[in-house]
N, CA, C and O atoms as a GROMACS GRO file, in nm:
protein
  220
    1UNK      N    1   0.085  -0.117   0.000
    1UNK     CA    2   0.000   0.000   0.000
    1UNK      C    3   0.090   0.124   0.000
    1UNK      O    4   0.189   0.130   0.072
    2UNK      N    5   0.054   0.219  -0.080
    2UNK     CA    6   0.134   0.342  -0.086
    2UNK      C    7   0.100   0.431   0.032
    2UNK      O    8   0.005   0.406   0.106
    3UNK      N    9   0.180   0.536   0.048
    3UNK     CA   10   0.152   0.631   0.156
    3UNK      C   11   0.014   0.695   0.138
    3UNK      O   12  -0.057   0.720   0.235
    4UNK      N   13  -0.021   0.720   0.014
    4UNK     CA   14  -0.152   0.782  -0.015
    4UNK      C   15  -0.265   0.689   0.028
    4UNK      O   16  -0.365   0.733   0.084
    5UNK      N   17  -0.248   0.561   0.000
    5UNK     CA   18  -0.349   0.462   0.040
    5UNK      C   19  -0.361   0.453   0.191
    5UNK      O   20  -0.471   0.439   0.244
    6UNK      N   21  -0.249   0.461   0.259
    6UNK     CA   22  -0.248   0.457   0.406
    6UNK      C   23  -0.321   0.579   0.462
    6UNK      O   24  -0.398   0.568   0.557
    7UNK      N   25  -0.296   0.695   0.402
    7UNK     CA   26  -0.363   0.818   0.447
    7UNK      C   27  -0.514   0.806   0.427
    7UNK      O   28  -0.592   0.847   0.513
    8UNK      N   29  -0.555   0.751   0.313
    8UNK     CA   30  -0.699   0.736   0.286
    8UNK      C   31  -0.762   0.638   0.386
    8UNK      O   32  -0.872   0.661   0.435
    9UNK      N   33  -0.691   0.529   0.414
    9UNK     CA   34  -0.742   0.430   0.509
    9UNK      C   35  -0.758   0.492   0.647
    9UNK      O   36  -0.857   0.469   0.715
   10UNK      N   37  -0.660   0.571   0.689
   10UNK     CA   38  -0.667   0.637   0.820
   10UNK      C   39  -0.782   0.738   0.824
   10UNK      O   40  -0.852   0.749   0.924
   11UNK      N   41  -0.800   0.810   0.715
   11UNK     CA   42  -0.909   0.908   0.709
   11UNK      C   43  -1.044   0.838   0.719
   11UNK      O   44  -1.133   0.886   0.788
   12UNK      N   45  -1.060   0.725   0.649
   12UNK     CA   46  -1.186   0.650   0.656
   12UNK      C   47  -1.209   0.594   0.796
   12UNK      O   48  -1.321   0.599   0.847
   13UNK      N   49  -1.104   0.542   0.856
   13UNK     CA   50  -1.116   0.487   0.990
   13UNK      C   51  -1.157   0.595   1.090
   13UNK      O   52  -1.244   0.574   1.174
   14UNK      N   53  -1.094   0.711   1.079
   14UNK     CA   54  -1.128   0.823   1.168
   14UNK      C   55  -1.272   0.868   1.146
   14UNK      O   56  -1.344   0.890   1.243
   15UNK      N   57  -1.313   0.880   1.021
   15UNK     CA   58  -1.450   0.922   0.991
   15UNK      C   59  -1.550   0.821   1.046
   15UNK      O   60  -1.654   0.859   1.100
   16UNK      N   61  -1.520   0.694   1.032
   16UNK     CA   62  -1.608   0.590   1.085
   16UNK      C   63  -1.618   0.596   1.236
   16UNK      O   64  -1.726   0.579   1.292
   17UNK      N   65  -1.505   0.619   1.302
   17UNK     CA   66  -1.505   0.629   1.448
   17UNK      C   67  -1.587   0.749   1.494
   17UNK      O   68  -1.658   0.742   1.594
   18UNK      N   69  -1.578   0.860   1.421
   18UNK     CA   70  -1.656   0.979   1.457
   18UNK      C   71  -1.805   0.954   1.438
   18UNK      O   72  -1.886   1.000   1.518
   19UNK      N   73  -1.842   0.879   1.333
   19UNK     CA   74  -1.983   0.847   1.312
   19UNK      C   75  -2.036   0.763   1.426
   19UNK      O   76  -2.146   0.788   1.476
   20UNK      N   77  -1.960   0.664   1.468
   20UNK     CA   78  -2.002   0.578   1.579
   20UNK      C   79  -2.013   0.660   1.707
   20UNK      O   80  -2.109   0.644   1.782
   21UNK      N   81  -1.916   0.747   1.733
   21UNK     CA   82  -1.919   0.832   1.852
   21UNK      C   83  -2.042   0.922   1.851
   21UNK      O   84  -2.110   0.935   1.952
   22UNK      N   85  -2.071   0.983   1.736
   22UNK     CA   86  -2.187   1.072   1.726
   22UNK      C   87  -2.316   0.994   1.748
   22UNK      O   88  -2.407   1.042   1.817
   23UNK      N   89  -2.326   0.874   1.692
   23UNK     CA   90  -2.446   0.792   1.710
   23UNK      C   91  -2.462   0.752   1.856
   23UNK      O   92  -2.573   0.756   1.910
   24UNK      N   93  -2.352   0.713   1.922
   24UNK     CA   94  -2.359   0.676   2.063
   24UNK      C   95  -2.398   0.795   2.150
   24UNK      O   96  -2.474   0.780   2.245
   25UNK      N   97  -2.347   0.912   2.116
   25UNK     CA   98  -2.380   1.033   2.192
   25UNK      C   99  -2.529   1.064   2.179
   25UNK      O  100  -2.594   1.094   2.279
   26UNK      N  101  -2.581   1.058   2.056
   26UNK     CA  102  -2.724   1.084   2.037
   26UNK      C  103  -2.809   0.981   2.109
   26UNK      O  104  -2.913   1.014   2.166
   27UNK      N  105  -2.766   0.857   2.106
   27UNK     CA  106  -2.838   0.751   2.176
   27UNK      C  107  -2.841   0.777   2.326
   27UNK      O  108  -2.944   0.760   2.390
   28UNK      N  109  -2.728   0.818   2.381
   28UNK     CA  110  -2.720   0.847   2.524
   28UNK      C  111  -2.810   0.965   2.561
   28UNK      O  112  -2.878   0.961   2.663
   29UNK      N  113  -2.810   1.068   2.479
   29UNK     CA  114  -2.895   1.185   2.504
   29UNK      C  115  -3.042   1.145   2.498
   29UNK      O  116  -3.122   1.185   2.583
   30UNK      N  117  -3.077   1.066   2.398
   30UNK     CA  118  -3.216   1.022   2.382
   30UNK      C  119  -3.260   0.937   2.501
   30UNK      O  120  -3.370   0.956   2.554
   31UNK      N  121  -3.174   0.843   2.542
   31UNK     CA  122  -3.209   0.757   2.656
   31UNK      C  123  -3.225   0.839   2.783
   31UNK      O  124  -3.316   0.814   2.862
   32UNK      N  125  -3.138   0.936   2.802
   32UNK     CA  126  -3.147   1.020   2.923
   32UNK      C  127  -3.276   1.103   2.920
   32UNK      O  128  -3.343   1.117   3.022
   33UNK      N  129  -3.309   1.158   2.804
   33UNK     CA  130  -3.430   1.240   2.792
   33UNK      C  131  -3.555   1.156   2.814
   33UNK      O  132  -3.645   1.198   2.886
   34UNK      N  133  -3.562   1.039   2.752
   34UNK     CA  134  -3.681   0.956   2.770
   34UNK      C  135  -3.689   0.904   2.913
   34UNK      O  136  -3.799   0.891   2.967
   35UNK      N  137  -3.577   0.875   2.973
   35UNK     CA  138  -3.577   0.831   3.113
   35UNK      C  139  -3.628   0.941   3.205
   35UNK      O  140  -3.703   0.914   3.298
   36UNK      N  141  -3.588   1.064   3.178
   36UNK     CA  142  -3.635   1.177   3.259
   36UNK      C  143  -3.785   1.197   3.241
   36UNK      O  144  -3.855   1.228   3.338
   37UNK      N  145  -3.834   1.179   3.119
   37UNK     CA  146  -3.978   1.193   3.096
   37UNK      C  147  -4.056   1.084   3.167
   37UNK      O  148  -4.162   1.110   3.224
   38UNK      N  149  -4.004   0.960   3.163
   38UNK     CA  150  -4.071   0.850   3.232
   38UNK      C  151  -4.076   0.877   3.382
   38UNK      O  152  -4.179   0.855   3.447
   39UNK      N  153  -3.966   0.925   3.437
   39UNK     CA  154  -3.960   0.954   3.579
   39UNK      C  155  -4.057   1.066   3.615
   39UNK      O  156  -4.126   1.059   3.717
   40UNK      N  157  -4.063   1.170   3.533
   40UNK     CA  158  -4.155   1.281   3.557
   40UNK      C  159  -4.299   1.232   3.553
   40UNK      O  160  -4.379   1.269   3.639
   41UNK      N  161  -4.334   1.150   3.453
   41UNK     CA  162  -4.471   1.099   3.442
   41UNK      C  163  -4.506   1.013   3.563
   41UNK      O  164  -4.617   1.023   3.616
   42UNK      N  165  -4.414   0.929   3.608
   42UNK     CA  166  -4.438   0.843   3.723
   42UNK      C  167  -4.456   0.928   3.849
   42UNK      O  168  -4.546   0.901   3.929
   43UNK      N  169  -4.373   1.029   3.868
   43UNK     CA  170  -4.385   1.117   3.984
   43UNK      C  171  -4.517   1.194   3.981
   43UNK      O  172  -4.580   1.213   4.085
   44UNK      N  173  -4.558   1.237   3.864
   44UNK     CA  174  -4.683   1.311   3.851
   44UNK      C  175  -4.801   1.222   3.888
   44UNK      O  176  -4.889   1.265   3.962
   45UNK      N  177  -4.803   1.099   3.837
   45UNK     CA  178  -4.911   1.007   3.870
   45UNK      C  179  -4.912   0.975   4.019
   45UNK      O  180  -5.020   0.966   4.079
   46UNK      N  181  -4.796   0.958   4.078
   46UNK     CA  182  -4.788   0.930   4.222
   46UNK      C  183  -4.841   1.049   4.302
   46UNK      O  184  -4.912   1.031   4.400
   47UNK      N  185  -4.806   1.170   4.261
   47UNK     CA  186  -4.853   1.290   4.330
   47UNK      C  187  -5.004   1.303   4.319
   47UNK      O  188  -5.071   1.340   4.416
   48UNK      N  189  -5.059   1.272   4.203
   48UNK     CA  190  -5.204   1.279   4.184
   48UNK      C  191  -5.273   1.174   4.270
   48UNK      O  192  -5.376   1.200   4.332
   49UNK      N  193  -5.216   1.054   4.273
   49UNK     CA  194  -5.275   0.944   4.349
   49UNK      C  195  -5.273   0.974   4.499
   49UNK      O  196  -5.368   0.940   4.570
   50UNK      N  197  -5.165   1.036   4.547
   50UNK     CA  198  -5.151   1.063   4.690
   50UNK      C  199  -5.228   1.188   4.735
   50UNK      O  200  -5.246   1.209   4.855
   51UNK      N  201  -5.272   1.268   4.642
   51UNK     CA  202  -5.339   1.394   4.675
   51UNK      C  203  -5.466   1.366   4.756
   51UNK      O  204  -5.547   1.282   4.716
   52UNK      N  205  -5.485   1.434   4.866
   52UNK     CA  206  -5.605   1.411   4.947
   52UNK      C  207  -5.730   1.462   4.875
   52UNK      O  208  -5.729   1.566   4.810
   53UNK      N  209  -5.835   1.386   4.887
   53UNK     CA  210  -5.962   1.423   4.823
   53UNK      C  211  -6.033   1.522   4.916
   53UNK      O  212  -6.044   1.497   5.036
   54UNK      N  213  -6.080   1.630   4.863
   54UNK     CA  214  -6.156   1.727   4.942
   54UNK      C  215  -6.297   1.732   4.888
   54UNK      O  216  -6.318   1.746   4.767
   55UNK      N  217  -6.391   1.722   4.976
   55UNK     CA  218  -6.530   1.733   4.931
   55UNK      C  219  -6.615   1.807   5.029
   55UNK      O  220  -6.735   1.825   5.006
   0.00000   0.00000   0.00000
């Protein structure tokens, strides 16, 4: 393999690693956001359920 081929291979490898990193980052952000929403919904339902009834 020539030096040019090695440079191209390294560039592709780096680009692929960045794509994987970006996908993992987005996945982590999405999981954290959905987890926070689930927790908020559960807390809201618990608060409504525990609320004393006034009549």
